[in-house]
MMTF fields as JSON, N, C-alpha, C and O atoms, coordinates in Angstrom:
{
  "mmtfVersion": "1.0.0",
  "mmtfProducer": "UNKNOWN",
  "numBonds": 223,
  "numAtoms": 224,
  "numGroups": 56,
  "numChains": 1,
  "numModels": 1,
  "chainsPerModel": [1],
  "groupsPerChain": [56],
  "chainIdList": ["A"],
  "bondAtomList": [4, 2, 8, 6, 12, 10, 16, 14, 20, 18, 24, 22, 28, 26, 32, 30, 36, 34, 40, 38, 44, 42, 48, 46, 52, 50, 56, 54, 60, 58, 64, 62, 68, 66, 72, 70, 76, 74, 80, 78, 84, 82, 88, 86, 92, 90, 96, 94, 100, 98, 104, 102, 108, 106, 112, 110, 116, 114, 120, 118, 124, 122, 128, 126, 132, 130, 136, 134, 140, 138, 144, 142, 148, 146, 152, 150, 156, 154, 160, 158, 164, 162, 168, 166, 172, 170, 176, 174, 180, 178, 184, 182, 188, 186, 192, 190, 196, 194, 200, 198, 204, 202, 208, 206, 212, 210, 216, 214, 220, 218],
  "bondOrderList": [1, 1, 1, 1, 1, 1, 1, 1, 1, 1, 1, 1, 1, 1, 1, 1, 1, 1, 1, 1, 1, 1, 1, 1, 1, 1, 1, 1, 1, 1, 1, 1, 1, 1, 1, 1, 1, 1, 1, 1, 1, 1, 1, 1, 1, 1, 1, 1, 1, 1, 1, 1, 1, 1, 1],
  "groupList": [{"groupName": "MET", "atomNameList": ["N", "CA", "C", "O"], "elementList": ["N", "C", "C", "O"], "formalChargeList": [0, 0, 0, 0], "bondAtomList": [1, 0, 2, 1, 3, 2], "bondOrderList": [1, 1, 2], "singleLetterCode": "M", "chemCompType": "L-PEPTIDE LINKING"}, {"groupName": "SER", "atomNameList": ["N", "CA", "C", "O"], "elementList": ["N", "C", "C", "O"], "formalChargeList": [0, 0, 0, 0], "bondAtomList": [1, 0, 2, 1, 3, 2], "bondOrderList": [1, 1, 2], "singleLetterCode": "S", "chemCompType": "L-PEPTIDE LINKING"}, {"groupName": "GLU", "atomNameList": ["N", "CA", "C", "O"], "elementList": ["N", "C", "C", "O"], "formalChargeList": [0, 0, 0, 0], "bondAtomList": [1, 0, 2, 1, 3, 2], "bondOrderList": [1, 1, 2], "singleLetterCode": "E", "chemCompType": "L-PEPTIDE LINKING"}, {"groupName": "PRO", "atomNameList": ["N", "CA", "C", "O"], "elementList": ["N", "C", "C", "O"], "formalChargeList": [0, 0, 0, 0], "bondAtomList": [1, 0, 2, 1, 3, 2], "bondOrderList": [1, 1, 2], "singleLetterCode": "P", "chemCompType": "L-PEPTIDE LINKING"}, {"groupName": "ALA", "atomNameList": ["N", "CA", "C", "O"], "elementList": ["N", "C", "C", "O"], "formalChargeList": [0, 0, 0, 0], "bondAtomList": [1, 0, 2, 1, 3, 2], "bondOrderList": [1, 1, 2], "singleLetterCode": "A", "chemCompType": "L-PEPTIDE LINKING"}, {"groupName": "PHE", "atomNameList": ["N", "CA", "C", "O"], "elementList": ["N", "C", "C", "O"], "formalChargeList": [0, 0, 0, 0], "bondAtomList": [1, 0, 2, 1, 3, 2], "bondOrderList": [1, 1, 2], "singleLetterCode": "F", "chemCompType": "L-PEPTIDE LINKING"}, {"groupName": "VAL", "atomNameList": ["N", "CA", "C", "O"], "elementList": ["N", "C", "C", "O"], "formalChargeList": [0, 0, 0, 0], "bondAtomList": [1, 0, 2, 1, 3, 2], "bondOrderList": [1, 1, 2], "singleLetterCode": "V", "chemCompType": "L-PEPTIDE LINKING"}, {"groupName": "ARG", "atomNameList": ["N", "CA", "C", "O"], "elementList": ["N", "C", "C", "O"], "formalChargeList": [0, 0, 0, 0], "bondAtomList": [1, 0, 2, 1, 3, 2], "bondOrderList": [1, 1, 2], "singleLetterCode": "R", "chemCompType": "L-PEPTIDE LINKING"}, {"groupName": "THR", "atomNameList": ["N", "CA", "C", "O"], "elementList": ["N", "C", "C", "O"], "formalChargeList": [0, 0, 0, 0], "bondAtomList": [1, 0, 2, 1, 3, 2], "bondOrderList": [1, 1, 2], "singleLetterCode": "T", "chemCompType": "L-PEPTIDE LINKING"}, {"groupName": "GLY", "atomNameList": ["N", "CA", "C", "O"], "elementList": ["N", "C", "C", "O"], "formalChargeList": [0, 0, 0, 0], "bondAtomList": [1, 0, 2, 1, 3, 2], "bondOrderList": [1, 1, 2], "singleLetterCode": "G", "chemCompType": "PEPTIDE LINKING"}, {"groupName": "GLN", "atomNameList": ["N", "CA", "C", "O"], "elementList": ["N", "C", "C", "O"], "formalChargeList": [0, 0, 0, 0], "bondAtomList": [1, 0, 2, 1, 3, 2], "bondOrderList": [1, 1, 2], "singleLetterCode": "Q", "chemCompType": "L-PEPTIDE LINKING"}, {"groupName": "HIS", "atomNameList": ["N", "CA", "C", "O"], "elementList": ["N", "C", "C", "O"], "formalChargeList": [0, 0, 0, 0], "bondAtomList": [1, 0, 2, 1, 3, 2], "bondOrderList": [1, 1, 2], "singleLetterCode": "H", "chemCompType": "L-PEPTIDE LINKING"}, {"groupName": "ILE", "atomNameList": ["N", "CA", "C", "O"], "elementList": ["N", "C", "C", "O"], "formalChargeList": [0, 0, 0, 0], "bondAtomList": [1, 0, 2, 1, 3, 2], "bondOrderList": [1, 1, 2], "singleLetterCode": "I", "chemCompType": "L-PEPTIDE LINKING"}, {"groupName": "LEU", "atomNameList": ["N", "CA", "C", "O"], "elementList": ["N", "C", "C", "O"], "formalChargeList": [0, 0, 0, 0], "bondAtomList": [1, 0, 2, 1, 3, 2], "bondOrderList": [1, 1, 2], "singleLetterCode": "L", "chemCompType": "L-PEPTIDE LINKING"}, {"groupName": "ASP", "atomNameList": ["N", "CA", "C", "O"], "elementList": ["N", "C", "C", "O"], "formalChargeList": [0, 0, 0, 0], "bondAtomList": [1, 0, 2, 1, 3, 2], "bondOrderList": [1, 1, 2], "singleLetterCode": "D", "chemCompType": "L-PEPTIDE LINKING"}, {"groupName": "TRP", "atomNameList": ["N", "CA", "C", "O"], "elementList": ["N", "C", "C", "O"], "formalChargeList": [0, 0, 0, 0], "bondAtomList": [1, 0, 2, 1, 3, 2], "bondOrderList": [1, 1, 2], "singleLetterCode": "W", "chemCompType": "L-PEPTIDE LINKING"}, {"groupName": "TYR", "atomNameList": ["N", "CA", "C", "O"], "elementList": ["N", "C", "C", "O"], "formalChargeList": [0, 0, 0, 0], "bondAtomList": [1, 0, 2, 1, 3, 2], "bondOrderList": [1, 1, 2], "singleLetterCode": "Y", "chemCompType": "L-PEPTIDE LINKING"}],
  "groupTypeList": [0, 1, 2, 3, 2, 3, 4, 4, 4, 5, 6, 6, 7, 6, 8, 1, 9, 10, 11, 9, 3, 7, 12, 7, 13, 10, 14, 13, 7, 8, 9, 2, 6, 7, 2, 5, 4, 1, 15, 4, 2, 5, 13, 7, 16, 4, 2, 8, 6, 9, 1, 7, 1, 8, 13, 7],
  "groupIdList": [1, 2, 3, 4, 5, 6, 7, 8, 9, 10, 11, 12, 13, 14, 15, 16, 17, 18, 19, 20, 21, 22, 23, 24, 25, 26, 27, 28, 29, 30, 31, 32, 33, 34, 35, 36, 37, 38, 39, 40, 41, 42, 43, 44, 45, 46, 47, 48, 49, 50, 51, 52, 53, 54, 55, 56],
  "secStructList": [7, 7, 7, 7, 7, 7, 1, 7, 7, 7, 7, 3, 3, 3, 3, 3, 3, 6, 6, 3, 3, 3, 3, 3, 3, 3, 7, 6, 6, 6, 7, 7, 3, 3, 3, 3, 1, 1, 1, 6, 6, 2, 2, 2, 2, 2, 2, 2, 2, 2, 6, 6, 1, 1, 7, 7],
  "xCoordList": [120.631, 119.93, 119.082, 119.642, 117.663, 116.844, 117.079, 117.563, 116.675, 116.84, 115.314, 114.187, 115.787, 114.858, 113.628, 113.707, 112.651, 111.45, 111.326, 111.386, 111.162, 111.274, 110.429, 109.91, 110.297, 109.757, 108.966, 108.106, 109.039, 108.102, 108.112, 109.184, 107.08, 107.463, 106.34, 105.146, 106.728, 105.869, 105.985, 106.856, 104.954, 105.022, 104.832, 104.112, 105.396, 105.417, 105.311, 105.969, 104.102, 103.905, 104.094, 103.557, 104.997, 105.018, 104.263, 104.256, 103.53, 102.899, 103.419, 104.023, 103.236, 103.651, 102.326, 101.685, 101.958, 100.689, 101.104, 101.931, 99.959, 99.996, 100.727, 101.464, 100.596, 100.726, 101.978, 102.192, 103.081, 104.301, 103.544, 102.683, 104.148, 104.281, 103.408, 103.111, 103.162, 101.79, 102.631, 103.041, 102.878, 103.76, 102.518, 101.985, 102.051, 101.355, 101.993, 102.463, 101.906, 102.911, 101.548, 100.759, 101.784, 100.779, 101.639, 102.534, 101.032, 101.486, 101.342, 100.171, 102.454, 101.437, 101.211, 100.638, 101.533, 101.102, 99.474, 98.66, 99.516, 98.141, 97.118, 95.92, 97.705, 96.553, 96.457, 95.434, 97.18, 97.194, 97.8, 98.841, 96.905, 97.689, 97.637, 96.753, 98.899, 99.511, 99.7, 100.206, 99.287, 99.238, 100.249, 100.391, 101.393, 101.953, 102.335, 102.624, 102.276, 101.935, 103.628, 103.803, 104.729, 105.947, 107.011, 106.656, 108.231, 109.26, 109.553, 109.42, 109.93, 110.211, 108.972, 109.298, 107.73, 106.729, 106.529, 105.801, 107.582, 107.492, 108.78, 108.823, 109.783, 111.102, 111.252, 112.07, 110.178, 109.909, 109.407, 110.079, 107.881, 107.24, 108.456, 108.606, 109.089, 110.277, 111.046, 111.33, 111.506, 112.324, 111.779, 112.607, 110.448, 109.916, 109.527, 109.447, 109.316, 109.067, 110.344, 110.635, 111.122, 112.888, 113.245, 113.61, 112.955, 113.867, 112.893, 113.245, 111.49, 110.768, 111.023, 110.557, 111.877, 112.282, 113.73, 114.824, 113.462, 115.439, 116.157, 117.383, 115.204, 115.362, 116.273, 116.148, 117.007, 117.402, 117.594, 117.906],
  "yCoordList": [22.172, 22.941, 23.88, 24.424, 24.022, 24.655, 25.859, 26.52, 26.396, 27.948, 28.634, 28.166, 30.012, 30.664, 30.944, 31.049, 31.081, 31.398, 32.53, 33.445, 32.816, 34.303, 35.31, 34.741, 36.545, 37.418, 38.05, 38.755, 37.971, 38.408, 37.294, 36.697, 36.915, 36.227, 36.8, 36.505, 37.359, 38.146, 37.502, 36.688, 38.022, 37.543, 38.98, 39.826, 39.072, 40.39, 40.067, 39.346, 40.994, 40.987, 42.075, 43.066, 42.271, 43.371, 43.151, 42.06, 44.335, 44.26, 45.613, 46.414, 45.809, 47.608, 47.491, 46.524, 49.352, 49.451, 50.72, 51.24, 51.48, 52.895, 53.756, 54.612, 53.617, 54.947, 54.491, 55.083, 53.175, 53.101, 51.496, 50.776, 51.416, 49.71, 49.837, 50.735, 48.486, 48.398, 47.283, 46.293, 47.499, 46.539, 46.311, 47.18, 44.725, 44.37, 43.248, 42.238, 43.699, 42.397, 42.111, 42.866, 40.604, 40.221, 39.141, 38.308, 39.523, 39.096, 37.79, 37.409, 36.688, 35.585, 34.996, 33.91, 35.442, 35.321, 35.546, 34.86, 36.879, 37.34, 37.448, 37.663, 37.278, 37.33, 38.82, 39.148, 39.791, 41.31, 41.45, 40.897, 42.349, 42.435, 44.146, 44.827, 44.57, 46.155, 46.428, 45.538, 47.665, 48.364, 48.994, 49.704, 49.366, 50.745, 50.919, 50.036, 52.211, 52.79, 53.115, 53.624, 52.753, 53.352, 52.555, 52.093, 52.434, 51.799, 52.351, 51.734, 53.476, 54.249, 54.346, 54.573, 54.147, 53.846, 52.552, 52.293, 51.593, 50.01, 50.124, 49.668, 50.675, 50.789, 51.179, 50.905, 51.93, 52.928, 51.855, 51.444, 51.406, 50.317, 49.327, 49.189, 48.83, 47.353, 47.841, 47.141, 49.367, 49.599, 49.925, 49.767, 50.37, 50.128, 48.592, 48.379, 47.678, 46.301, 45.654, 44.771, 46.32, 45.89, 45.83, 44.891, 47.448, 47.783, 47.521, 47.776, 46.885, 46.152, 44.783, 44.18, 44.21, 42.9, 42.344, 42.907, 41.428, 40.872, 40.66, 40.56, 40.531, 40.506, 41.638, 42.684, 41.759, 42.995, 42.634, 43.456],
  "zCoordList": [90.012, 90.66, 89.615, 88.663, 89.882, 88.776, 88.71, 89.63, 87.307, 86.786, 87.151, 86.986, 87.745, 88.161, 87.571, 86.347, 87.986, 86.938, 86.462, 87.283, 85.333, 84.454, 85.536, 86.496, 85.437, 85.89, 85.114, 85.642, 83.705, 82.716, 81.53, 81.431, 80.606, 79.698, 78.411, 78.461, 77.668, 76.698, 75.05, 74.742, 74.082, 72.645, 72.196, 72.726, 71.414, 70.648, 69.025, 68.276, 68.826, 67.334, 66.724, 67.221, 65.326, 64.973, 63.74, 63.17, 63.261, 61.911, 61.284, 61.997, 60.251, 59.479, 58.913, 58.503, 59.039, 58.36, 58.439, 59.188, 56.969, 56.41, 57.339, 56.849, 59.065, 59.583, 60.415, 61.473, 59.894, 60.743, 61.34, 60.834, 62.323, 62.926, 64.271, 65.059, 64.118, 65.32, 66.077, 65.471, 67.483, 68.145, 69.052, 69.742, 68.924, 70.42, 71.009, 70.485, 72.495, 73.165, 74.375, 74.943, 74.392, 75.033, 76.59, 76.452, 77.788, 78.99, 78.951, 78.943, 78.916, 79.031, 80.139, 80.054, 81.337, 82.593, 83.169, 83.788, 82.598, 82.9, 81.704, 81.884, 80.458, 79.105, 78.987, 78.387, 79.359, 79.313, 77.754, 77.402, 76.815, 75.646, 75.809, 76.329, 75.178, 75.168, 73.544, 72.861, 72.946, 72.035, 71.699, 72.695, 70.746, 70.924, 69.449, 68.643, 69.271, 67.968, 67.372, 66.266, 68.243, 67.845, 68.777, 69.861, 68.328, 69.1, 70.464, 71.521, 70.329, 71.215, 72.595, 73.76, 72.188, 73.153, 73.878, 74.836, 72.995, 73.418, 74.194, 75.337, 73.675, 74.682, 76.062, 76.939, 75.991, 77.105, 78.167, 79.113, 77.79, 78.042, 78.872, 80.086, 77.954, 78.274, 79.339, 80.311, 79.164, 80.116, 81.632, 82.53, 82.003, 83.065, 83.402, 84.612, 82.709, 83.418, 83.648, 84.454, 82.701, 82.951, 84.525, 85.231, 84.857, 85.921, 87.466, 88.617, 86.942, 88.117, 88.37, 89.336, 87.373, 87.538, 87.38, 87.343, 87.322, 87.142, 86.42, 86.482, 85.346, 84.098, 83.397, 84.034, 82.476, 81.527, 80.378, 79.516]
}
């Protein structure tokens, strides 16, 4: 039996700058890139995506 295909696949890059972390997330399926200025903002987005998919 084969594994189910993941609902989302992302590459996350984190850099630290003068004003805190810069979190860049690229969706590997669509190529869409999102940028977040805080971990809280990133976590809100991740929770939204997680609630729409079977991945938790």
